[in-house]
N, C-alpha and C positions, 0 to 999 in steps of 0.2 A: 903560072908557076911561082911559088913562094921562095924567095931567095934565102940562102943559108942564114944571113943576118936576121931576116924576118922570122925564121923558124926559132931562133934564140929568143926573140921578143915574145913570140907566141908561147913558147915553153914557159917563160916567166909569167905570162898572163895566166896560163893554165895552173901553175903553182899557186898564184894568188887566189884564183877561184877556189881551189881545193882547200886553201887555208882559211877561207872566209867563215866567220861565225857571227854575223851581224844580226841574224833573225832569231829571236828567242823561241818562237813558236814552231819551228821546223825541226826535222830530224836529220842532222848531218851524218856523214860527210857530204859536201857538195860533189856532184858528178860533173866531170869535164873530160872531154876526149883529148887524146894526145894530138899535138899539132900535125897538120897535113901539108904536104908540098903543093897539092892542088886543092883549091877550095873556092872555085867560082860559083858553087851552089852551096847555100846554107839551108839547113832544116832547123826550124824552131818549133819545139813542142811546148807543152804546158809545164811539166815538172817531172822529175824522176818518181818512180813508184818505190815501194818498200824493198823490192828485190834489186832494183837498179842501183840503189845506194850501196848495196853489197857488191854487186858485179862491177860497178863503175862504168856501165854502158847504158845509155839511154835507149828506150824502146827495146829492151832485152827479153821481154817475156810476152804475155798474151797479146797485148796491144801491138807490140813490135811484130809478132808473127803475122798479124793482119796487115799492118802497114807495109811490111816488106813483100807480102804477097801481091800488093798493088804494083810495086816497082818491078817485081818479077814478071808481071803481065806485059811490061814494055821492055823486057830483056835485061834487067839489071838485078842480080842476086844480092842478098844482104851483105856479104863480106866485101864484095866489090864496092857497093854503095858506101859502106863505112870507111873504106880506104880513100874515097874520092870526095865525100861530102862532109862538111863541117856540121856536126850535130850539136844543137844547143837547146835551151829552154828558157821560158820566161823567169823561172827561178831554178836554182841548181840543186836544191835540197828537197828531200821528200817532205811534203807539207804535213803529213800525218793523216790519220783516219777521220772521216766525217762522222758526226753523231748518228746520221741516218744510214751509214754504211758507205763503203767505197772510199776513195781517197778524197781528202779535203782539197778544194780548189784554193790556190794561193790567194791571199788577200792583197788589196792594192798596195799596202805598205811594203809587203814582201817583194812584190814585183818592182816597186820603185827602188828598193835597196839593191836589187839584183840588176837593174837596168844598165848601170855603167859597165858591167861585164859584157853584156850584149852589144852595147855601143862600141866598146873597144874592139870586139871581134869584127864588127862591120867595118869600122874605120881601118883596121889592119888588113883585112882580107879584100875589101872592095868587091863584094859579090855582085854578079850580074843577075842572079835569081835567088829569091828566098822562098822556100816551101814553108808556109805557115800552117801548122797542123792543129786544128781545133779552134774554137771560138776565141779563147783567151789569147792565144798566139796571134791569130789574125788581127785582133783588136789592137795589138801593139803597133801595127803598121797602118791599118785602115780605119781605126776607131770602131765604136760599137756598130753592130749590124747583124743581119740574119745570114746564116749559112746558105740558105736557098738563093740569096741574092749575090753570092760570091763564088761558091764552088763552081768550077767550069769556066772561070774567067781569069784573065791576067790583069793586074793593076800596076800602074806606075807608082813608085813610092820613094821616099827619101828619109834617111836617118843617119846620124853621126857623120854628116858631111858627104855622104855617098848617095847616089841614085841607083835604083835597081828596079826589077819587076818582082811582084809578089804573086805567087800562085797559091790560093787558099785550098786546103784539103780538110775534110771532116776528120774528127778525132777517131782513131781506130779502136777505141775502148769497147769492150764487149757490153758495157753498160749503156752505151749510146744506142738509141733507136732510130737515129736520123736516116740511116741507110736502109731501113726496112721498106721505105717507099720507093717504088720503081722509078719515079721521076728523079729522086735523089741519087739513085744508083746510076742513072743516065748522066747526071751532072758529074759524078765522079769519073765516069768513062771519058767525058769531054775533057776533064782536068788532066787525066793521064795522057790523052792524045796531045793536048797542048804541051805537056811536059816532055813527051818523047820527041817532039819537034822543035823544042826551044834550043836556040844556039848554045846557051850555057850548058845544057844537058848533053848536047852532042859533043861539045868540047871535052866534057868530063868523061864521057863514055864512048866516044866515037872511035 
């Protein structure tokens, strides 16, 4: 449970995120969720999409529909998830469109500029479990690696003076083909089984 004084600190943090304009190549405004009283679980994605920057909610459209369908499989609907889990991203602004189509991936300098915001959230909230969604988010905690070597497993990690576990998940974007392979779908099922049984998840939704 986040104390009232901590909620004030978190609100100031959110205001600082929303005011940030450090990256010249992205499309503001930054997206940041309102502070939560309970946030033992953090979800970290890649970046907001073009519609998320308008709605102010991460994973609010097509990719979000798929992501929340996974959590619904283990008994947690979208709005309850949003009320109990702190949702963040490697960068908080829409990166813009890629020349070949789709959303541009954040570049390393953008991720570096935004990293202090994520560090502060981890330091303030002290999560027990981080859901890292997609290759870029996973790499912030585990370094470079292949999804097939990570999805369906829990990893010990540390950042911002805190220790926690990381559960990697594939990105739910409709442009991703990773889940087309039956073996990869089985890995996602194992990941969701691990999630449903994790103590932090049970505390959040028990």
